[in-house]
Every structure is written in structure tokens, then in C-alpha cells.
C-alpha positions as CSV (number, residue, x, y, z in Angstrom):
1,M,63.5,14.1,-3.8
2,T,60.7,16.7,-3.0
3,A,57.0,15.7,-3.6
4,P,54.8,18.0,-5.8
5,T,51.3,18.9,-4.8
6,A,48.6,16.6,-6.3
7,A,47.4,19.3,-8.7
8,V,50.8,19.7,-10.1
9,R,51.4,16.0,-10.4
10,D,48.2,15.6,-12.2
11,L,48.8,18.3,-14.7
12,A,52.3,17.1,-15.3
13,L,50.9,13.7,-16.2
14,A,48.1,15.0,-18.2
15,L,50.0,17.4,-20.6
16,P,50.7,15.6,-24.0
17,S,54.3,15.1,-24.9
18,R,54.2,18.0,-27.6
19,D,53.3,20.4,-24.6
20,L,56.5,19.5,-22.7
21,P,58.7,20.8,-21.2
22,A,56.4,23.3,-19.2
23,Y,56.6,25.5,-16.2
24,L,53.8,24.8,-13.7
25,Y,53.0,27.5,-11.0
26,D,51.0,26.8,-7.9
27,L,49.5,30.2,-7.3
28,D,47.5,29.2,-4.2
29,A,50.6,27.8,-2.6
30,L,52.5,31.1,-3.5
31,G,49.7,33.3,-2.0
32,A,49.6,31.2,1.3
33,H,53.4,31.3,1.6
34,A,53.6,35.1,1.0
35,A,50.7,35.6,3.7
36,R,52.7,33.6,6.2
37,V,55.7,35.6,5.5
38,R,53.8,38.9,5.8
39,A,52.2,37.7,9.1
40,A,55.6,36.9,10.5
41,L,57.0,40.4,10.0
42,P,56.4,43.3,12.4
43,E,54.4,46.3,11.4
44,R,57.5,48.6,10.8
45,V,59.0,46.0,8.4
46,E,58.1,46.6,4.8
47,L,58.0,43.6,2.4
48,Y,59.2,44.4,-1.2
49,Y,59.4,41.5,-3.7
50,A,62.6,41.6,-5.8
51,A,61.0,41.2,-9.3
52,K,64.3,40.0,-10.8
53,A,63.8,36.6,-9.1
54,N,60.7,35.9,-11.3
55,P,58.7,38.5,-13.1
56,E,55.9,36.4,-14.4
57,P,52.8,38.7,-14.3
58,R,50.5,36.2,-12.7
59,L,53.1,35.7,-10.0
60,L,53.4,39.5,-9.4
61,E,49.6,39.7,-9.2
62,T,49.4,36.9,-6.6
63,L,52.1,38.5,-4.4
64,S,50.7,42.1,-4.6
65,P,48.1,41.7,-1.7
66,H,50.9,40.6,0.6
67,C,53.6,43.0,-0.4
68,D,54.2,46.7,0.4
69,G,55.9,47.2,-3.1
70,F,58.2,45.8,-5.7
71,E,62.0,46.3,-6.1
72,V,63.1,46.6,-9.7
73,A,66.6,46.9,-11.1
74,S,66.2,48.3,-14.7
75,G,63.9,50.6,-16.6
76,G,62.5,47.4,-18.4
77,E,61.6,45.9,-15.0
78,L,60.1,49.2,-13.9
79,A,57.8,49.3,-16.9
80,H,57.0,45.7,-16.6
81,V,55.9,45.7,-13.0
82,A,54.0,48.9,-13.5
83,A,52.1,47.2,-16.3
84,A,51.4,43.9,-14.3
85,V,50.6,45.6,-10.9
86,P,49.6,49.1,-11.6
87,G,49.7,51.5,-8.8
88,R,52.0,49.5,-6.5
89,P,55.0,51.4,-4.9
90,P,58.3,50.7,-6.8
91,A,61.9,50.9,-5.5
92,F,64.5,51.2,-8.1
93,G,67.9,49.5,-7.3
94,G,70.9,48.1,-9.2
95,P,74.2,49.4,-10.5
96,G,74.6,51.3,-13.9
97,K,71.2,53.1,-14.0
98,T,71.2,55.1,-17.2
99,P,69.9,58.8,-17.3
100,D,67.1,57.5,-19.5
101,E,66.1,54.9,-16.9
102,I,66.3,57.4,-14.2
103,R,64.1,59.9,-16.1
104,S,61.5,57.0,-16.7
105,A,61.4,56.2,-13.0
106,L,60.9,59.8,-12.2
107,R,57.9,60.0,-14.7
108,A,56.5,56.9,-13.2
109,G,56.6,58.5,-9.6
110,I,59.3,56.3,-8.2
111,H,58.9,55.5,-4.5
112,R,62.5,55.2,-3.7
113,I,65.8,55.0,-5.5
114,H,68.8,53.2,-4.3
115,A,71.9,55.1,-5.2
116,E,75.0,53.0,-6.0
117,S,77.7,55.6,-6.4
118,L,78.9,59.2,-6.2
119,H,78.6,59.6,-9.9
120,E,75.0,58.3,-9.7
121,L,74.1,60.8,-7.0
122,R,75.5,63.6,-9.2
123,V,73.4,62.5,-12.1
124,L,70.2,62.2,-9.7
125,A,71.0,65.7,-8.4
126,R,71.0,67.2,-11.9
127,L,67.8,65.2,-13.0
128,T,65.9,66.4,-10.1
129,D,66.9,70.0,-10.0
130,G,63.7,71.7,-10.4
131,P,60.3,72.2,-8.7
132,G,58.5,69.2,-7.1
133,R,58.7,66.8,-4.2
134,P,62.3,65.7,-3.6
135,L,63.2,62.2,-4.6
136,G,63.7,59.9,-1.5
137,V,67.1,58.3,-1.7
138,L,68.7,55.3,0.1
139,L,72.4,55.2,-0.2
140,R,73.6,51.7,-0.8
141,F,77.0,50.8,0.9
142,N,79.3,48.0,0.4
143,L,79.7,47.5,4.1
144,P,82.0,45.0,6.0
145,L,80.7,41.5,6.3
146,D,81.7,39.3,9.0
147,P,84.1,36.6,7.5
148,E,82.0,33.8,9.2
149,T,79.0,34.9,7.8
150,A,80.6,35.3,4.2
151,R,81.8,31.7,4.4
152,G,78.1,30.6,5.2
153,S,76.5,32.5,2.4
154,A,75.7,31.2,-1.0
155,L,76.7,34.6,-2.5
156,A,78.7,37.4,-0.8
157,M,77.9,40.7,-2.4
158,G,79.5,43.0,0.4
159,G,82.6,43.2,2.3
160,T,84.9,42.6,-0.8
161,P,85.8,44.7,-3.9
162,S,82.5,44.8,-5.7
163,P,80.6,47.0,-8.3
164,F,77.7,47.0,-5.7
165,G,77.2,50.0,-3.5
166,I,79.3,53.0,-2.2
167,D,82.6,52.4,-0.5
168,P,82.4,53.2,3.2
169,A,85.3,55.6,2.6
170,D,83.0,57.8,0.5
171,A,80.1,57.7,2.9
172,D,80.5,61.2,4.3
173,E,80.8,62.7,0.8
174,A,77.7,60.8,-0.3
175,V,75.6,62.2,2.4
176,R,76.8,65.7,1.5
177,L,75.9,65.3,-2.1
178,V,72.4,64.3,-1.1
179,T,71.7,66.9,1.5
180,G,73.2,69.5,-0.8
181,A,70.8,68.7,-3.7
182,P,67.3,70.5,-3.4
183,G,65.8,67.7,-5.6
184,L,67.0,64.8,-3.3
185,A,66.0,63.8,0.3
186,L,68.1,61.2,2.2
187,R,65.8,58.7,3.6
188,G,68.4,56.1,4.9
189,V,70.7,53.3,4.1
190,H,70.6,50.1,1.9
191,A,73.0,47.2,2.3
192,H,72.4,43.8,0.7
193,L,75.5,42.0,1.7
194,A,74.9,38.3,1.2
195,S,72.4,35.7,-0.1
196,G,71.6,32.1,1.1
197,L,71.8,32.9,4.9
198,D,69.7,31.5,7.6
199,A,67.6,33.7,10.0
200,P,70.2,34.1,12.8
201,A,72.9,35.1,10.2
202,L,70.6,37.6,8.6
203,L,69.6,39.1,11.9
204,S,73.3,39.5,12.8
205,V,73.8,41.3,9.5
206,A,70.7,43.5,10.0
207,R,71.9,44.6,13.4
208,S,75.3,45.4,12.0
209,V,73.9,47.6,9.1
210,V,71.4,49.4,11.3
211,G,74.3,50.2,13.8
212,W,76.4,51.5,10.9
213,A,73.7,53.6,9.5
214,E,73.0,55.2,12.9
215,E,76.6,56.2,13.4
216,L,76.6,57.7,9.9
217,T,73.4,59.9,10.2
218,A,74.4,60.9,13.8
219,R,77.8,62.0,12.6
220,H,75.8,64.3,10.3
221,R,73.0,65.2,12.6
222,L,70.4,63.8,10.5
223,P,67.4,61.6,11.2
224,L,67.5,57.9,10.1
225,H,64.1,57.1,8.7
226,E,64.6,53.7,6.8
227,V,67.2,51.0,6.6
228,N,66.8,48.5,3.7
229,I,68.5,45.1,4.7
230,G,67.8,43.5,1.4
231,G,67.0,39.9,0.9
232,G,69.3,36.9,1.0
233,M,66.9,34.4,2.9
234,G,68.3,31.0,2.3
235,V,66.7,28.4,-0.2
236,D,68.4,25.0,0.2
237,Y,68.2,23.0,-2.9
238,A,69.9,20.0,-1.3
239,R,67.3,20.0,1.4
240,P,64.2,21.4,0.0
241,G,62.1,20.7,3.1
242,D,64.2,23.0,5.2
243,R,62.7,26.5,5.1
244,F,63.9,29.9,6.1
245,D,62.6,30.6,9.6
246,W,60.5,33.7,9.0
247,T,58.9,33.6,12.5
248,A,62.4,33.9,14.2
249,Y,63.5,36.6,11.8
250,G,60.4,38.6,12.3
251,H,60.7,38.3,16.0
252,G,64.4,39.3,15.8
253,L,63.5,42.3,13.6
254,G,60.9,43.4,16.1
255,E,63.5,43.3,18.9
256,L,65.7,45.4,16.8
257,L,63.0,48.1,16.3
258,A,61.7,48.1,19.7
259,S,64.2,50.7,20.9
260,R,64.0,52.6,17.6
261,P,60.4,54.1,17.4
262,G,61.3,56.3,14.4
263,L,62.9,53.7,12.1
264,R,61.4,51.6,9.4
265,L,63.1,48.5,8.0
266,R,62.6,47.1,4.5
267,V,63.4,43.4,3.3
268,E,63.4,42.5,-0.4
269,P,63.3,38.7,-0.8
270,G,63.0,37.2,-4.3
271,R,63.9,33.6,-4.4
272,A,62.6,32.8,-0.8
273,L,59.1,34.0,-1.9
274,T,58.7,32.3,-5.2
275,A,61.1,29.3,-5.6
276,Y,58.7,26.8,-3.9
277,C,55.7,27.5,-6.1
278,G,57.4,26.6,-9.4
279,W,58.0,23.3,-11.2
280,Y,59.6,22.4,-14.4
281,A,57.8,19.4,-16.0
282,T,59.5,17.4,-18.6
283,E,59.6,13.9,-20.2
284,V,62.4,11.3,-20.4
285,L,63.2,10.9,-24.1
286,D,66.1,8.3,-23.6
287,V,67.9,6.3,-21.1
288,K,71.5,5.0,-21.9
289,R,74.5,3.5,-20.0
290,S,77.9,5.0,-20.3
291,R,80.9,3.5,-18.5
292,D,78.9,2.0,-15.8
293,E,76.6,5.0,-15.2
294,D,73.0,5.7,-16.3
295,F,72.0,8.7,-18.0
296,A,68.5,10.0,-18.8
297,V,68.1,12.7,-21.5
298,V,64.9,14.8,-21.0
299,R,63.2,17.2,-23.1
300,G,64.4,20.7,-22.5
301,G,67.6,21.3,-20.2
302,T,69.5,24.1,-18.6
303,H,68.6,26.5,-21.5
304,H,65.3,26.5,-19.9
305,L,66.2,25.9,-16.1
306,R,69.6,27.4,-15.8
307,T,69.7,27.3,-11.9
308,P,71.5,23.9,-11.3
309,A,74.3,24.9,-13.8
310,T,74.6,28.3,-12.5
311,K,74.7,27.3,-8.7
312,G,76.4,23.9,-9.4
313,H,73.9,22.0,-7.6
314,D,71.5,19.0,-8.4
315,Q,67.9,20.4,-9.0
316,P,65.5,18.6,-6.6
317,C,63.0,16.3,-8.6
318,T,60.4,13.8,-8.6
319,V,59.9,11.0,-11.1
320,L,56.3,10.3,-12.2
321,P,56.3,6.8,-13.8
322,V,54.2,6.6,-17.0
323,G,53.0,3.0,-18.0
324,T,52.2,3.4,-21.7
325,W,54.9,2.5,-24.2
326,T,53.9,2.2,-27.9
327,E,57.1,1.7,-29.7
328,P,57.8,-1.8,-31.0
329,W,61.3,-2.1,-29.6
330,P,62.3,-2.5,-26.0
331,R,61.7,0.4,-23.6
332,P,65.1,2.1,-22.6
333,A,65.4,1.8,-18.8
334,A,67.9,2.5,-16.1
335,R,70.0,-0.6,-14.9
336,S,71.2,0.8,-11.7
337,G,69.4,2.6,-8.8
338,R,70.8,6.2,-9.6
339,V,70.5,8.2,-12.7
340,T,72.0,11.5,-14.0
341,L,69.6,13.6,-15.7
342,T,70.6,15.7,-18.7
343,G,69.1,18.0,-21.1
344,Q,69.2,18.1,-25.1
345,L,72.2,20.5,-25.3
346,C,75.4,19.8,-26.9
347,T,77.6,20.4,-23.9
348,P,78.5,18.2,-20.9
349,K,77.4,21.0,-18.7
350,D,73.7,20.6,-19.5
351,V,73.0,18.6,-16.2
352,L,70.0,19.0,-14.2
353,A,70.7,16.6,-11.5
354,R,73.3,13.8,-10.7
355,G,72.8,10.5,-9.0
356,V,68.9,10.8,-8.6
357,P,67.6,7.7,-6.8
358,A,65.4,6.5,-9.6
359,P,65.6,2.7,-10.1
360,G,64.0,1.6,-13.2
361,L,63.5,4.9,-14.7
362,R,62.3,4.5,-18.3
363,A,62.0,6.5,-21.5
364,G,58.5,8.1,-21.5
365,D,58.4,8.7,-17.8
366,R,57.8,12.3,-16.5
367,V,60.0,14.4,-14.3
368,L,59.1,17.4,-12.2
369,F,61.9,19.5,-11.0
370,G,61.1,21.5,-7.9
371,L,62.1,24.8,-6.6
372,A,61.9,26.2,-10.2
373,G,59.9,29.3,-9.2
374,A,62.9,31.8,-9.1
375,Y,66.0,32.5,-11.1
376,A,64.9,29.7,-13.7
377,W,63.4,30.5,-17.0
378,N,64.1,34.3,-16.8
379,I,68.0,34.0,-16.4
380,S,68.4,31.1,-18.9
381,H,70.0,31.0,-22.3
382,H,66.8,30.4,-24.2
383,D,68.0,30.3,-27.8
384,F,71.1,28.2,-27.5
385,L,70.4,25.3,-30.1
386,M,66.9,26.7,-30.8
387,H,65.0,24.1,-29.2
388,P,61.1,24.9,-28.5
389,R,60.4,27.0,-25.6
390,P,58.5,25.7,-22.6
391,G,54.7,26.3,-22.0
392,F,53.6,28.2,-18.9
393,H,50.6,26.9,-16.8
394,F,49.2,28.6,-13.7
395,L,47.2,26.6,-11.1
396,G,44.9,28.1,-8.5
397,T,43.1,31.4,-7.7
398,D,40.8,31.0,-10.7
399,G,39.6,27.6,-9.9
400,G,42.0,25.5,-11.7
401,P,44.8,25.5,-14.3
402,A,45.0,27.9,-17.1
403,P,43.3,26.7,-20.3
404,G,46.6,26.4,-22.0
405,P,50.2,27.4,-22.1
406,T,50.7,31.2,-22.0
407,V,53.3,33.1,-24.1
408,P,56.6,31.9,-22.6
409,G,58.4,34.1,-20.3
410,A,56.0,37.1,-21.0
411,G,57.6,40.3,-20.1
412,T,61.1,38.8,-19.6
């Protein structure tokens, strides 16, 4: 289990049943964490937040003072981030950008664009063929990934056949397409190869990517201005107390930059910035025993918090006992020391956590699922079975919790 902050615990217990489930975000904790991350990174390492992890406007506002910009991966995200944190530099990534999305990005004064294919480069060259400042391009490549690193990652996105990035065999042609287009300017290379890595593994990937990018630009006698080494910082749902070592990572990146005075690096964490600030609060509706196993059915489920079903893990949680029981019949309670927590959906896959140590768990108790600040509500299948949507509450920065739930998933 993982312990919530006192403010989160108090709010989860204070909310009436009709206002559950609810997402609770600790903005002060988020801001403090982002400040520590920024302080651990060297001066020539830019910190961009990957908005896909959680685009809630209040979270973007909290992160904004600590980030150099925001990475977006669609025209919708670009417009949403521009409205939430106006004036902050965007970087536009992701495969399958449409011409209309690219035009919108150009009108918005996009800071950088990550080109994913030769076809996309040709589209960019056509759309920027005119007067004005050239568009800065980072070529995203599907570079080799060390087999041991790939095995240790939660999700490998490079080194295997993939829709992400340009194949290294096409690298020289990609460079020629950019340098031959008056409206484009080659800034460097982008390679996000794996997620869920620790600091030593990500540093190894960074060194490999920078070395490969230097060889490419040297071959074409071009300067290398930037290398985007992506995100992928590990968040351990099984051991939520273990955190990515940002201090060691920043020190290693500093060593990498020490002999390269003209180079700038960029990192784009998403989950590793916001996961720890979010909680999914709910209530136990029923406790039942099936074939010698205890099950607790809670309000909501994986249609609100998809992460455990997607990643195949047990979401860390804390049980908050509630003493009041007003029904005239006996209160359903767990008979064993461990309980499987499920949602309300008509599918056996609607499991939030298995074997939770919760002796005596009862109907009416509250449960707080932690590490729910990233890839949670915004990637969930909200309308399956048409259950009510959760409320959203934000604690901190303004002196306390918001006066009531906001519009669920605003902007997502």
C-alpha cells in the first residue's frame, strides 16, 4: 500500500457518496516535485512535459513555471495546451500528423516539430515553402536499442519494427530532404526508444543516441544543435515508494554535455512528473466471497482508471475505514486478509487490484488508488456501460481544495 497525504485522505473521507468516484490532485506536491526535477537537471537540458500523460489544465498551470515547454502529439493537444498555458513553447511530435494539424501548428508558431517519416518531411517542405523563418525540425529515428535495456523496459518503442520514427537506413535521405527545403532547418535528432527505465539505463540510451546523432551530422558536415532523448523515466506501481533518481540522471547528463559545449539536450517526461500527485477516490459498494476468495466491488472501475488493466498490474491503494453503517442488515465484510478490488463493469477484466491486504474490509469503506496522476482518466473508455463520470478536485496552490468538482476531464 501507499499512504496518501493528510489533505487527500481528509477530502476522500469528507466527500459524500454521491460525489464518488473522484480524482483528487495535490497541486502543491506536484509543484514541489517538478521543482526538484528541474533543479536536478543541468542548465543545457530542457524540460518539456509530455501533455499526453495528463492534460488537465490545473496540472499544466502548476507545471508551467518549472518546464521549458510542452510536448504535444495532436492538433487537439496543441490547441488545448495553448489555451491552458498561453505563450509556452510547444514541440509537436507523434506519427500521422495531418496537413491541417501541421498548418495549425505553423499558425500557432510551433517551437519545434518532430518529423516521423520521409513523407512527413515532404509535406512539411511543401507547407513551409514561402517567406518567413524556417521551421526547426528534429528528425525522429527508430534507433537500435540494447537488448538488455529493451528487456528491462516497460514498453520498448525503438529497435524493433515500429510506426514510430524514421528507419536508420533512410537517415541520409531524411537529412537531404531537410537541408534541401528552404522552409526547414535541421536542429537535430529525436529518439524516444523505451519507457519504464531507471536512471543508469536511460543514461546509457542517451549516450548512444547522442553518439549516433553526432555521426550522422558529421557525415553531412552539419552542426548538431539539439538531441531530444525523450522520456521513459520509470514509475514503479508495485513499489510506489521507489522513485526515479533524477539527481543521478542530471549528473550523468551533465557529464555527457561537458565535452559538447554547443549541444542542448531535451527530456520529455510525462508519467514521471504527474503520476504521484493524483488519487482515484471511491467507495466499496459490496463485499462478497466467491470460491474461497474475497471480492470488493467499488464505485467506478477501469472505465475511469484504465491503467491497471492496460499495464496488467495492481494499482497501489489505501483503505480508509468508515465506521458508519445505516442499513438494517449485516454489513458485508471480507472474511480473509486479502481482497480483490473490482469495478462495476460487466467484464472480468475490470480489476483494479488483486490480493490487497485489507482484513475486515467492509461495504461503505473508502479506497484511495494512488499513482493516478498520469495515463488514467484521459486514456479510459469513459462511456462503457454509461456509469456516471468522476468528479475532479484540486488541492493546494489556492489555499485548499476546489469548492466542488470541475467538469470531468476538461479538455480531454
